[in-house]
C-alpha positions as MATLAB code, in Angstrom:
seq = 'MNKSVVLKKSELFSNLDEKELRLVEAIMEPQQVTSGQVICKQGKREEKIYIVEDGAVAIVLEVGPMSHRQVQAACNFQSFGWSALVEPYICTASVRAIEKTKLLAFSADTLRELCKEHPDIGCKIYHAVAQVVAKRLRQAYVQLLGVTGEE';
ca = [
      -6.324   -0.543   17.368;
      -6.410   -4.290   17.532;
      -4.314   -5.260   14.369;
      -6.489   -8.111   13.064;
      -9.243   -5.233   12.894;
      -7.082   -3.075   11.182;
      -6.177   -6.176    8.710;
      -9.836   -6.883    7.982;
     -10.712   -3.707    7.394;
      -7.887   -3.266    5.120;
      -7.966   -3.057    1.213;
      -5.685   -5.644    0.927;
      -6.609   -8.445    3.468;
     -10.350   -7.772    3.760;
     -11.145  -11.076    1.715;
      -9.231  -13.140    3.961;
     -10.405  -15.606    6.246;
      -9.471  -15.567   10.397;
      -7.237  -18.457   10.224;
      -5.463  -16.340    6.810;
      -5.659  -13.309    8.739;
      -3.472  -14.935   11.481;
      -1.056  -16.248    8.785;
      -0.492  -12.726    7.717;
      -0.824  -11.061   10.940;
       2.281  -13.360   12.116;
       4.571  -11.546    9.703;
       3.599   -7.905   10.126;
       5.621   -5.418   11.692;
       4.142   -2.116   13.391;
       5.714    0.908   12.305;
       5.449    4.353   13.395;
       6.672    7.322   11.185;
       6.845   11.502   11.927;
       5.329   13.922    9.641;
       7.242   14.538    7.025;
       9.087   11.213    6.999;
       9.641    9.703    3.486;
       8.478    6.084    3.649;
       9.261    5.051   -0.010;
      11.140    6.766   -2.495;
      10.018    6.921   -6.487;
      12.498    5.134   -8.851;
      13.893    2.897   -6.044;
      13.378   -0.961   -5.044;
      10.602   -1.310   -2.526;
      11.078   -3.989    0.280;
       7.819   -3.365    2.100;
       4.440   -2.889    1.875;
       2.251   -0.942    4.046;
      -1.131   -0.769    5.525;
      -1.985    2.647    7.176;
      -3.311    1.813   10.648;
      -3.895    5.317   11.868;
      -2.472    8.635   10.141;
      -2.181    9.742    6.326;
       0.508    9.494    3.857;
       1.131   11.184    0.529;
       1.804    9.807   -2.406;
       3.971   12.140   -4.403;
       5.061   11.962   -8.189;
       8.367   13.520   -8.617;
       8.515   15.163  -12.186;
      11.594   16.772  -11.688;
      14.538   17.604   -9.379;
      12.689   20.483   -7.928;
       9.035   19.422   -8.728;
       7.006   17.227   -6.593;
       3.006   16.717   -6.744;
       0.713   14.842   -4.489;
      -1.381   12.618   -6.784;
      -2.988   10.937   -4.001;
      -2.976    9.943   -0.302;
      -3.878    7.071    1.613;
      -5.184    6.939    5.110;
      -6.869    4.504    7.848;
      -6.769    0.862    6.260;
      -5.575    1.616    2.859;
      -2.343    0.282    1.594;
       0.739    1.722   -0.421;
       3.870   -0.045   -1.546;
       2.505   -2.522   -3.880;
       5.077   -2.089   -6.147;
       7.041   -4.323   -3.364;
       4.551   -7.637   -4.688;
       4.904   -6.814   -8.590;
       8.149   -7.140  -10.506;
      10.416   -5.227  -10.936;
       9.671   -4.163   -7.427;
      10.522   -0.517   -8.296;
       8.422    2.445   -6.508;
       6.381    4.163   -8.922;
       6.002    7.203   -6.629;
       7.008    8.366   -3.749;
       5.410    8.208   -0.212;
       5.786   10.568    2.526;
       3.966   10.945    6.036;
       1.455   13.959    6.227;
       1.006   13.489    9.879;
       2.517   11.290   12.683;
       1.398    7.899   11.188;
       0.997    4.100   12.716;
       1.835    1.470   10.148;
       1.636   -2.202    9.550;
       4.448   -3.269    7.378;
       5.248   -6.311    5.856;
       8.720   -7.707    4.149;
       7.798   -8.135    0.427;
      10.013  -11.372    0.509;
       8.104  -12.851    3.349;
       4.366  -11.933    2.037;
       5.385  -13.106   -1.398;
       6.642  -16.630   -0.012;
       3.435  -16.617    2.317;
       1.279  -16.423   -1.201;
       3.497  -18.857   -2.722;
       2.974  -21.508    0.426;
      -0.747  -20.741    0.269;
      -1.774  -20.239   -3.171;
      -5.623  -19.619   -1.781;
      -4.058  -16.281    0.348;
      -2.003  -15.410   -2.722;
      -4.982  -15.416   -5.003;
      -6.892  -13.229   -2.617;
      -4.145  -10.830   -2.079;
      -2.857  -10.362   -5.484;
      -6.284   -9.672   -6.563;
      -6.639   -7.035   -4.111;
      -3.292   -5.408   -5.383;
      -4.713   -5.675   -8.794;
      -8.048   -3.702   -7.550;
      -5.702   -1.116   -5.550;
      -3.555   -0.451   -8.662;
      -6.869   -0.130  -11.090;
      -8.452    2.037   -8.504;
      -5.451    4.209   -8.087;
      -5.166    4.960  -12.118;
      -8.464    5.903  -12.771;
      -8.056    8.192   -9.550;
      -4.670    9.602  -11.416;
      -6.754    9.632  -14.909;
      -9.775   11.686  -13.225;
      -7.019   14.044  -11.668;
      -4.842   14.463  -14.729;
      -7.522   14.867  -17.140;
     -10.611   15.807  -15.550;
     -12.679   12.779  -16.746;
     -14.406   10.200  -15.423;
     -16.214    8.149  -18.176;
     -19.384    8.648  -16.630;
     -22.038   10.631  -18.060;
];
């Protein structure tokens, strides 16, 4: 699939205009992972943020040495690894590929630098990150507590 189409459909970059998308596209690195491959490790420093181009990954909470629970998943156009953009840059969960998956990877250092050099882009990206975090937190509450807040 065309990488710019993936970026435009992604939850992190969908609010960027064409010029801004070209700047982001210039720093992305296509990556492919195999089924079962661990991409991010809970508790470790995260160096990259990812967009799923095609495939699916499991977001797994490690609650003990032998206990792992999938709490969410990310598939086409969704992101993970947002911890790489937010201090202290430590993964809040592990991520592993559910199937063979194509990713668009971004060096967190490079993306943060782009956000500093272009504050308008940075504002849009960090706003999108906040939306992703809020959505995932709501989903986790629903999953853990079985409540939605709606009547």
